[in-house]
C-alpha positions as CSV (number, residue, x, y, z in Angstrom):
1,M,72.3,60.1,69.9
2,T,70.9,57.1,69.5
3,K,67.2,56.3,68.4
4,S,66.4,54.6,71.6
5,E,67.8,57.4,73.5
6,L,65.9,60.2,70.9
7,R,62.9,58.6,71.5
8,K,62.7,58.7,74.4
9,L,63.6,63.0,74.8
10,Y,61.1,63.7,71.9
11,K,58.4,61.8,73.5
12,T,58.6,63.6,76.5
13,K,58.9,66.8,74.7
14,R,55.3,66.1,73.2
15,K,54.4,65.5,77.0
16,T,54.7,69.5,77.4
17,L,52.4,70.8,74.3
18,T,49.3,71.7,75.0
19,A,46.7,70.7,72.6
20,E,46.4,74.7,71.7
21,A,50.6,74.3,70.7
22,C,50.2,71.3,68.7
23,D,47.1,73.2,66.9
24,D,49.5,76.2,66.6
25,L,52.1,74.2,65.7
26,S,50.3,72.0,62.8
27,L,49.1,74.8,61.2
28,D,52.8,76.6,60.9
29,I,53.7,73.6,58.9
30,S,50.9,73.5,56.7
31,N,51.8,76.9,55.6
32,Q,55.7,75.9,55.1
33,L,54.3,72.9,53.0
34,L,52.9,75.4,50.8
35,K,56.7,76.6,50.0
36,L,57.5,73.0,48.5
37,P,57.2,72.5,44.8
38,I,55.2,69.2,45.5
39,W,51.5,70.8,44.3
40,D,51.8,69.3,40.7
41,K,51.3,65.6,41.8
42,S,47.7,64.0,42.2
43,F,48.3,61.5,44.7
44,Y,49.2,62.1,48.1
45,H,49.3,59.7,51.5
46,I,49.3,61.0,54.6
47,F,48.9,60.3,57.9
48,L,45.3,60.8,60.2
49,T,46.8,62.4,63.6
50,I,46.6,60.4,66.7
51,E,45.9,62.8,69.3
52,E,46.5,60.7,72.6
53,Q,50.3,60.5,71.0
54,K,50.5,64.7,70.2
55,E,50.8,64.2,66.8
56,I,50.8,67.0,64.0
57,N,47.0,67.8,63.4
58,T,47.4,66.7,59.8
59,E,43.8,68.2,59.4
60,F,44.8,71.7,57.8
61,I,47.2,69.3,55.2
62,L,44.1,67.6,54.3
63,N,41.9,70.9,54.2
64,I,44.8,71.6,51.2
65,L,44.7,69.3,49.5
66,S,41.2,68.8,49.5
67,G,41.3,72.2,48.2
68,K,43.8,71.7,45.5
69,D,41.5,68.7,44.1
70,K,44.4,66.0,45.1
71,N,43.6,62.3,45.4
72,I,44.3,61.9,49.3
73,I,45.4,58.0,50.3
74,I,44.8,57.0,53.9
75,S,46.0,53.5,55.6
76,R,45.4,51.0,57.8
77,S,48.4,49.5,59.4
78,D,48.0,45.3,60.1
79,F,50.2,44.6,62.6
80,S,50.5,41.1,62.0
81,T,52.1,41.1,59.0
82,G,53.7,45.5,59.7
83,L,52.5,46.4,56.0
84,M,50.1,49.1,56.0
85,H,46.9,49.1,53.0
86,H,45.7,52.3,51.4
87,V,43.0,53.8,50.4
88,L,41.5,56.5,48.6
89,L,39.7,59.0,51.3
90,T,36.5,59.9,49.4
91,D,33.3,61.2,51.5
92,A,31.8,57.4,51.9
93,T,35.3,56.3,53.5
94,T,34.5,55.2,57.4
95,I,37.7,55.7,60.1
96,R,37.5,54.1,63.2
97,K,40.8,53.9,65.7
98,N,41.9,50.9,66.1
99,S,43.2,49.4,69.5
100,Y,46.7,51.9,69.6
101,N,44.2,55.0,69.0
102,I,45.4,55.0,65.1
103,P,42.3,56.1,62.9
104,E,41.7,54.1,59.9
105,P,39.5,53.6,57.2
106,V,37.2,50.7,58.0
107,D,36.8,49.8,54.0
108,G,37.4,51.8,50.8
109,I,39.1,52.1,47.5
110,P,42.6,50.3,47.6
111,I,45.5,52.4,46.3
112,P,48.7,50.7,44.8
113,N,52.1,52.1,46.7
114,T,53.1,52.8,43.1
115,S,50.8,55.1,42.9
116,I,51.2,57.4,45.6
117,E,53.3,60.2,44.2
118,V,54.0,62.6,47.7
119,V,54.4,61.1,51.3
120,F,53.4,62.8,54.5
121,I,55.2,60.9,57.1
122,P,54.8,61.3,60.7
123,L,58.1,60.9,63.2
124,L,59.2,61.9,66.5
125,A,62.5,63.1,65.7
126,F,65.0,63.5,62.2
127,D,69.1,64.6,61.9
128,K,70.0,66.6,59.2
129,K,71.2,64.4,56.8
130,G,67.3,63.2,56.4
131,N,66.9,60.1,58.7
132,R,64.1,59.9,60.5
133,I,63.2,58.4,63.9
134,G,59.1,57.3,63.8
135,Y,57.8,54.5,67.0
136,G,60.2,51.8,65.6
137,K,58.0,49.2,64.1
138,G,59.4,49.9,60.9
139,F,55.8,50.3,58.8
140,Y,57.3,53.7,57.0
141,D,60.2,51.9,55.7
142,R,58.9,49.1,54.5
143,F,56.1,51.1,52.7
144,L,58.6,53.7,51.5
145,N,60.6,50.5,50.3
146,D,57.8,49.7,47.8
147,C,57.0,53.2,46.9
148,N,58.4,54.4,43.0
149,P,61.9,55.7,43.6
150,K,60.5,59.2,42.3
151,T,58.2,59.4,45.4
152,I,58.4,62.2,47.4
153,K,58.7,61.4,51.7
154,I,57.9,64.5,53.6
155,G,58.6,64.6,57.8
156,L,56.7,66.0,59.6
157,S,57.8,67.7,62.7
158,F,57.1,70.1,65.8
159,F,61.2,69.9,66.5
160,E,63.8,71.0,64.7
161,A,66.6,68.9,63.6
162,E,69.4,66.8,65.1
163,D,73.0,67.3,64.0
164,E,72.9,63.1,64.0
165,I,71.3,59.9,64.5
166,S,74.2,57.6,65.6
167,D,72.6,54.4,64.8
168,I,70.9,54.4,61.4
169,Y,70.1,51.2,59.5
170,D,70.6,50.6,55.6
171,S,66.5,49.8,55.3
172,D,66.0,53.4,56.8
173,I,64.8,55.2,54.2
174,P,66.0,58.4,54.6
175,L,63.5,61.9,53.7
176,D,63.8,64.2,51.2
177,Y,61.9,66.7,53.0
178,C,61.3,67.9,56.3
179,V,59.0,70.2,57.5
180,T,59.4,72.2,60.8
181,P,56.8,75.5,62.2
182,K,60.0,77.5,61.5
183,Q,61.9,76.2,58.6
184,V,61.7,73.3,55.8
185,Y,65.1,71.0,55.5
186,T,65.7,69.5,51.9
187,F,67.7,66.6,51.7
């Protein structure tokens, strides 16, 4: 299937999930993450949940990262440039929703892309080759392209892999792992 077809299908699938199901599945994903060989790193980038889109509840992962005393990086999206600006999440970080209901830091200590070692990536769907589909604006592809080549890219999905996404571009950055409630995919 094409990105457009899959984007539509998985947005519809997400809409059928209850808030309780989202939380249960998110907890399962968080537990699956503990199996990955990533916990020796220091700088972890994570997205903050857009509840209205029924995204994975990343609060469970935030608790794991905090409990392991990791540096947690969050982003603000600049829709005029298509770029993300990253800051260290601290107790002093103020977070507000933007006009797209994305929770974002208002301020914070800037962190360069090259310092980020692990990125947890939101997505709508992914395939068995590690290709992913987001909302279609390319923010994460631009961001990942500017990261260190050794940065570990981990997709998080409520749903299992599609066989293939038919219209992948050279600029699309594939995942290293994708974690679902039932399993960990390695690419």
